[in-house]
C-alpha positions as CSV (number, residue, x, y, z in Angstrom):
1,M,-29.1,54.8,-258.0
2,K,-32.3,55.0,-260.0
3,K,-31.9,54.4,-263.7
4,I,-34.0,55.6,-266.6
5,F,-35.6,52.9,-268.7
6,Y,-36.4,53.6,-272.4
7,P,-39.3,51.6,-274.0
8,A,-38.1,49.6,-277.0
9,L,-39.9,51.8,-279.5
10,V,-38.2,54.9,-278.0
11,A,-34.8,53.4,-277.6
12,A,-34.8,52.4,-281.3
13,V,-34.6,56.1,-282.3
14,C,-31.9,57.1,-279.8
15,G,-28.6,57.8,-281.5
16,I,-30.1,58.4,-284.9
17,V,-29.6,62.1,-284.8
18,A,-25.8,62.0,-285.0
19,S,-25.9,60.2,-288.3
20,N,-28.5,62.4,-289.9
21,L,-26.7,65.8,-290.3
22,S,-26.7,66.0,-294.1
23,W,-29.9,68.1,-294.6
24,A,-31.6,71.1,-293.1
25,E,-35.2,71.2,-291.8
26,K,-37.7,73.8,-290.6
27,V,-40.8,72.6,-288.8
28,S,-43.5,75.0,-287.8
29,K,-46.4,72.7,-286.9
30,S,-46.6,69.5,-284.8
31,A,-48.5,67.8,-287.6
32,D,-45.5,68.3,-290.0
33,L,-43.2,66.2,-287.8
34,Q,-44.3,63.1,-289.7
35,K,-42.8,64.6,-292.9
36,N,-39.6,65.8,-291.1
37,K,-37.9,62.6,-289.9
38,R,-34.7,64.2,-288.7
39,T,-36.4,66.6,-286.4
40,A,-38.9,64.0,-285.2
41,D,-36.1,61.6,-284.4
42,Y,-34.2,64.4,-282.5
43,L,-37.2,65.1,-280.3
44,Y,-37.0,61.5,-279.0
45,S,-33.2,61.4,-278.8
46,R,-31.3,60.3,-275.7
47,P,-30.2,63.8,-274.5
48,L,-33.8,65.1,-274.6
49,L,-35.2,61.9,-272.9
50,E,-32.5,62.3,-270.2
51,A,-33.7,65.9,-269.6
52,M,-37.3,64.7,-269.3
53,Y,-36.2,62.0,-266.9
54,Q,-34.3,64.5,-264.7
55,L,-37.2,66.9,-264.6
56,G,-39.6,64.1,-263.9
57,V,-37.6,63.2,-260.8
58,M,-37.6,66.8,-259.7
59,Q,-41.4,67.0,-260.2
60,D,-41.9,63.8,-258.2
61,K,-39.8,65.2,-255.4
62,R,-41.7,68.5,-255.4
63,L,-45.1,66.8,-255.3
64,G,-44.0,64.3,-252.7
65,L,-44.6,61.3,-255.0
66,Q,-42.9,57.9,-254.7
67,T,-40.4,59.1,-252.1
68,S,-39.4,55.5,-251.2
69,C,-39.4,54.1,-254.8
70,N,-36.1,52.4,-255.7
71,A,-37.2,50.8,-258.9
72,N,-36.2,51.9,-262.4
73,F,-38.1,54.9,-263.9
74,E,-39.6,54.7,-267.4
75,V,-40.0,57.7,-269.7
76,K,-42.6,57.2,-272.5
77,P,-43.1,60.2,-274.9
78,L,-46.7,61.0,-275.6
79,G,-46.5,63.9,-278.1
80,T,-44.9,67.2,-279.0
81,V,-46.4,70.7,-279.4
82,I,-44.3,73.1,-281.4
83,L,-44.5,76.6,-280.0
84,S,-42.1,78.3,-282.4
85,T,-40.5,77.1,-285.6
86,I,-37.7,74.5,-285.1
87,D,-34.8,75.4,-287.4
88,Y,-32.5,72.4,-287.8
89,P,-29.6,73.6,-290.0
90,K,-27.5,71.3,-292.1
91,G,-24.4,69.9,-290.3
92,L,-25.4,70.8,-286.8
93,P,-26.3,68.3,-284.0
94,H,-29.0,70.5,-282.4
95,P,-31.6,73.0,-283.7
96,S,-30.5,76.6,-283.8
97,K,-34.0,78.1,-283.2
98,G,-37.3,76.9,-281.9
99,A,-39.3,76.0,-278.8
100,W,-41.5,73.0,-278.1
101,L,-43.4,71.2,-275.4
102,S,-42.8,67.5,-274.9
103,R,-45.4,65.5,-273.0
104,Y,-44.5,62.1,-271.5
105,Q,-45.5,59.4,-269.1
106,F,-43.2,59.0,-266.1
107,K,-43.7,55.5,-264.6
108,R,-42.3,54.3,-261.3
109,C,-43.1,51.5,-258.9
110,G,-46.4,50.7,-260.7
111,E,-47.7,54.3,-260.8
112,M,-47.7,56.8,-263.6
113,K,-47.7,60.6,-263.9
114,V,-48.0,62.7,-267.0
115,Y,-45.4,65.5,-267.1
116,N,-44.4,68.2,-269.6
117,T,-41.0,69.6,-270.4
118,L,-40.5,72.9,-272.3
119,F,-37.5,73.0,-274.5
120,T,-35.9,76.2,-275.8
121,T,-32.9,76.5,-278.1
122,N,-29.6,78.1,-277.1
123,G,-28.2,78.9,-280.5
124,A,-26.4,76.9,-283.2
125,G,-25.0,73.6,-282.1
126,K,-26.0,73.7,-278.4
127,V,-28.2,71.4,-276.4
128,P,-31.6,73.0,-275.8
129,T,-32.5,74.1,-272.3
130,A,-35.2,72.0,-270.6
131,H,-37.7,73.7,-268.3
132,I,-40.2,72.2,-265.9
133,Y,-43.8,72.8,-267.1
134,Y,-47.2,72.2,-265.5
135,P,-48.0,68.4,-265.2
136,G,-51.0,66.8,-266.8
137,S,-52.7,66.7,-270.2
138,S,-54.3,70.1,-270.6
139,S,-55.4,71.0,-274.2
140,A,-54.8,74.7,-273.4
141,G,-51.7,76.4,-274.8
142,P,-49.0,78.0,-272.6
143,G,-50.4,81.5,-273.1
144,L,-53.9,80.5,-272.2
145,I,-52.8,78.6,-269.1
146,K,-50.7,81.6,-268.0
147,D,-53.9,83.8,-268.3
148,A,-56.2,81.3,-266.5
149,L,-53.9,80.1,-263.7
150,P,-54.3,83.0,-261.3
151,S,-58.1,82.8,-261.4
152,A,-58.1,79.0,-261.1
153,T,-55.7,79.1,-258.1
154,S,-57.7,81.8,-256.3
155,D,-61.0,79.9,-256.8
156,A,-59.5,76.7,-255.5
157,L,-58.0,78.3,-252.4
158,V,-61.0,80.3,-251.5
159,R,-63.4,77.3,-251.8
160,A,-61.1,75.1,-249.7
161,G,-60.8,77.7,-247.0
162,L,-57.1,78.1,-247.7
163,K,-56.9,81.7,-249.1
164,D,-53.8,82.4,-247.0
165,C,-52.0,79.2,-248.1
166,K,-48.6,80.0,-249.7
167,D,-47.5,76.4,-250.4
168,V,-49.4,75.7,-253.7
169,N,-48.4,73.5,-256.6
170,V,-50.3,72.5,-259.8
171,F,-50.7,68.7,-259.3
172,D,-52.6,67.9,-262.5
173,M,-54.4,69.3,-265.5
174,R,-56.8,67.0,-267.4
175,V,-59.5,67.2,-270.0
176,S,-62.9,66.2,-268.5
177,E,-65.0,66.9,-271.7
178,R,-63.5,67.2,-275.2
179,D,-64.6,69.6,-277.9
180,H,-68.4,70.0,-278.0
181,D,-71.1,72.5,-279.0
182,V,-72.8,74.6,-276.5
183,V,-76.2,76.2,-277.3
184,E,-77.2,79.5,-275.7
185,G,-80.5,80.6,-276.9
186,E,-80.2,80.9,-280.7
187,K,-76.4,80.9,-280.6
188,T,-74.3,77.8,-280.9
189,I,-70.7,77.9,-279.6
190,K,-68.5,75.3,-281.2
191,G,-65.3,73.7,-279.9
192,V,-65.9,74.3,-276.2
193,W,-64.0,72.0,-273.9
194,N,-63.8,71.4,-270.1
195,E,-60.9,70.5,-267.9
196,V,-60.3,69.9,-264.2
197,W,-57.2,71.4,-262.6
198,T,-56.0,69.9,-259.4
199,F,-53.9,71.9,-256.9
200,Q,-51.8,70.6,-254.0
201,A,-52.3,73.3,-251.4
202,C,-51.0,73.1,-247.8
203,G,-51.6,69.3,-247.5
204,K,-55.0,69.3,-249.3
205,M,-55.9,68.4,-252.9
206,V,-58.4,70.9,-254.5
207,D,-60.1,70.5,-257.9
208,T,-61.2,73.5,-260.0
209,A,-63.4,73.1,-263.1
210,M,-62.3,75.1,-266.1
211,T,-64.3,75.8,-269.3
212,F,-62.5,77.0,-272.4
213,I,-64.5,78.8,-275.2
214,P,-62.9,79.4,-278.6
215,G,-63.6,82.8,-280.1
216,A,-65.8,83.1,-283.2
217,K,-64.1,83.4,-286.6
218,G,-60.6,82.5,-285.3
219,G,-60.7,84.9,-282.3
220,G,-58.8,84.1,-279.1
221,T,-60.0,81.5,-276.6
222,T,-61.5,82.7,-273.4
223,F,-62.1,80.8,-270.1
224,T,-64.4,80.6,-267.2
225,V,-63.8,79.1,-263.8
226,G,-66.3,76.6,-262.4
227,Q,-66.5,74.7,-259.2
228,V,-65.5,71.2,-258.1
229,K,-65.8,70.1,-254.5
230,P,-62.4,70.1,-252.8
231,S,-60.9,66.7,-252.2
232,D,-60.3,65.4,-248.7
233,A,-56.8,66.2,-247.4
234,A,-56.1,62.5,-246.8
235,A,-57.5,61.3,-250.1
236,K,-55.1,59.9,-252.7
237,P,-55.2,61.9,-255.9
């Protein structure tokens, strides 16, 4: 049976939560986690790491990765994005409200994959529910990814000649160019970033370029779909 391995730094915080029930915390922004130790420790606690591990195994199976690997698996948290305020009442072992996205490295047999798990609370005192989320390290939020995914998928399938393919999975999302300015005539657009989204479609790996454009004066971010040459079906991602 495969076993989960916790890096020393992560293992050191496991079990802390049970002894820190004497104060309440509310955390609305990821940047505030450094000031809210109880909540920060909880996000790296054993029950949540176990959930990340289980979903990582499921993702590997879905994507056909490391099917013959019998070595231990390693879960290494990379960061947390708070989607709605985490309310951690005094005296309870789990938050009563909140949602967050945990990103982590999933290492096995010398290879590494970045996965994401979405956690949502179930009410006072109950363990949060863990949901599989798209793999990779996209800088786009869940709402933006939801809006952009249909267009990105269609673009990838059409260019790969697979428009009738029904077996499609998101294999990876990665930033290819971080925030930068784009000049169009006399107008400068700030904070634009680029990503490459890889789809696993009917035995072929297909890349689609994505450009994300923040709105002026705090407006919503928009996106455009570019083009990246489809990978060869036999090529390793």
